[in-house]
C-alpha positions in Angstrom: 99.0 129.4 87.3 101.0 126.1 87.3 104.3 126.3 89.1 104.6 122.8 90.6 103.7 119.7 88.7 103.7 116.0 89.5 104.4 113.4 86.9 103.5 109.8 87.8 105.6 107.2 85.9 105.4 103.4 86.1 108.7 102.6 84.3 107.0 101.8 81.0 107.6 103.4 77.6 103.9 104.0 77.4 104.0 106.1 80.6 107.0 108.0 79.3 105.1 109.3 76.3 103.9 112.1 78.6 107.5 113.5 78.9 107.3 115.7 75.8 104.1 117.2 77.2 105.8 117.9 80.5 108.6 119.7 78.5 105.9 121.8 76.8 104.3 122.7 80.1 107.7 123.7 81.6 108.4 126.0 78.7 104.9 127.4 78.4 104.1 128.0 82.0 107.6 128.6 83.5 107.2 125.6 85.8 109.5 126.0 88.8 109.3 122.4 90.2 108.7 119.0 88.6 108.1 116.0 90.7 108.7 112.6 89.0 107.0 110.0 91.1 106.5 106.3 91.1 103.9 104.6 93.3 104.6 101.0 94.2 102.2 98.5 95.8 104.0 96.9 98.8 104.8 93.2 98.6 103.3 91.7 101.8 103.6 87.9 101.8 101.5 86.2 104.5 104.1 84.5 106.7 101.5 83.2 109.1 100.9 80.2 106.8 104.4 79.1 107.5 104.0 79.0 111.3 103.2 75.3 111.5 105.5 74.1 108.8 108.8 75.9 109.5 110.7 76.9 112.7 110.9 80.5 113.7 114.5 81.0 112.5 113.6 80.0 108.9 110.6 82.3 108.9 112.8 85.2 110.2 115.3 84.6 107.4 112.5 84.5 104.8 111.1 87.8 106.2 114.5 89.4 106.1 115.0 88.3 102.5 111.7 89.9 101.5 112.6 93.1 103.3 116.0 93.2 101.4 114.2 92.6 98.1 111.8 95.5 98.8 114.8 97.8 99.5 116.4 96.7 96.2 113.2 97.2 94.3 112.8 100.7 95.8 116.4 101.6 95.0 115.9 100.4 91.4 112.8 102.6 91.0 114.7 105.6 92.5 117.5 105.0 90.0 115.0 104.9 87.1 113.4 108.2 88.2 116.8 109.8 88.6 117.7 108.8 85.0 114.5 110.3 83.7 115.2 113.5 85.6 118.5 113.9 83.8 116.5 114.6 80.6 115.2 117.9 82.0 117.8 120.6 81.3 115.9 123.8 82.0 117.9 126.0 84.4 114.7 127.6 85.9 113.1 124.2 86.8 114.1 122.0 89.7 113.3 118.3 89.2 112.6 116.1 92.2 112.0 112.4 92.5 109.9 110.4 94.9 109.0 106.8 95.5 105.7 106.2 97.3 104.9 102.8 98.8 101.2 101.8 99.2 98.0 102.2 97.3 99.2 104.0 94.2 96.3 106.2 93.3 95.5 107.1 96.9 99.1 107.9 97.7 99.6 110.0 94.6 96.5 112.0 95.4 97.5 112.5 99.1 101.0 113.5 98.1 99.8 116.0 95.7 97.5 117.5 98.3 100.1 117.7 101.1 102.9 119.1 98.8 101.1 121.9 97.1 101.1 120.3 93.6 99.3 122.5 91.1 98.8 120.0 88.3 99.3 116.3 87.7 100.4 115.3 84.2 100.2 111.6 83.4 99.8 109.1 80.6 96.8 106.8 80.5 96.7 103.5 78.6 93.2 104.2 77.4 91.7 100.8 78.4 88.0 100.7 78.1 85.1 98.3 78.6 85.8 95.0 80.2 89.6 95.5 80.4 89.2 98.6 82.5 86.5 97.0 84.6 88.7 93.9 85.3 92.0 95.7 85.7 90.8 99.0 87.0 92.3 102.3 85.9 94.9 103.9 88.1 94.6 107.0 86.0 90.8 107.1 86.5 91.2 106.5 90.3 93.7 109.3 90.6 91.5 111.6 88.5 88.6 111.0 90.8 90.5 111.3 94.1 92.9 114.2 93.3 91.9 117.6 94.4 94.2 119.2 91.8 93.7 119.2 88.0 94.9 116.1 86.2 96.1 116.4 82.6 96.0 113.0 80.9 97.8 112.0 77.7 96.5 108.9 76.0 99.5 106.7 75.5 100.2 105.1 72.1 101.7 101.7 71.7 105.5 101.7 71.9 107.1 101.0 68.6 109.9 98.4 68.8 
């Protein structure tokens, strides 16, 4: 039934509360592939506002600095996913990692569709009411836009 699952993570302990559930799915359904994925919104500063204030060389240097920061941020996220992947030790399951840049919920749904994902397992922070209305819920957006089943685990506050 489920052979290939996707697990969105945002780097938080709350999101990682889903990992024991992923382990249970691996064992219970003989999952062959697990994809740990992190979606990241791009940082797109508007350099047009600098046109009248600074010369072209300074703007070019600032743009290059932003591009380098984005590369570092993506590498850091990839390292995080690789560390999480090390926790999965099942010989019959292959763990992959992927960083997606762009609208998080939309990219996750599109990636699941185009990569034959059978199930998405994710944590949700459980915001409701005004908090959810103001902040939006990435989990809810993904749930509504994904064409595959989404198993949501309500995250509990991290103890610490």
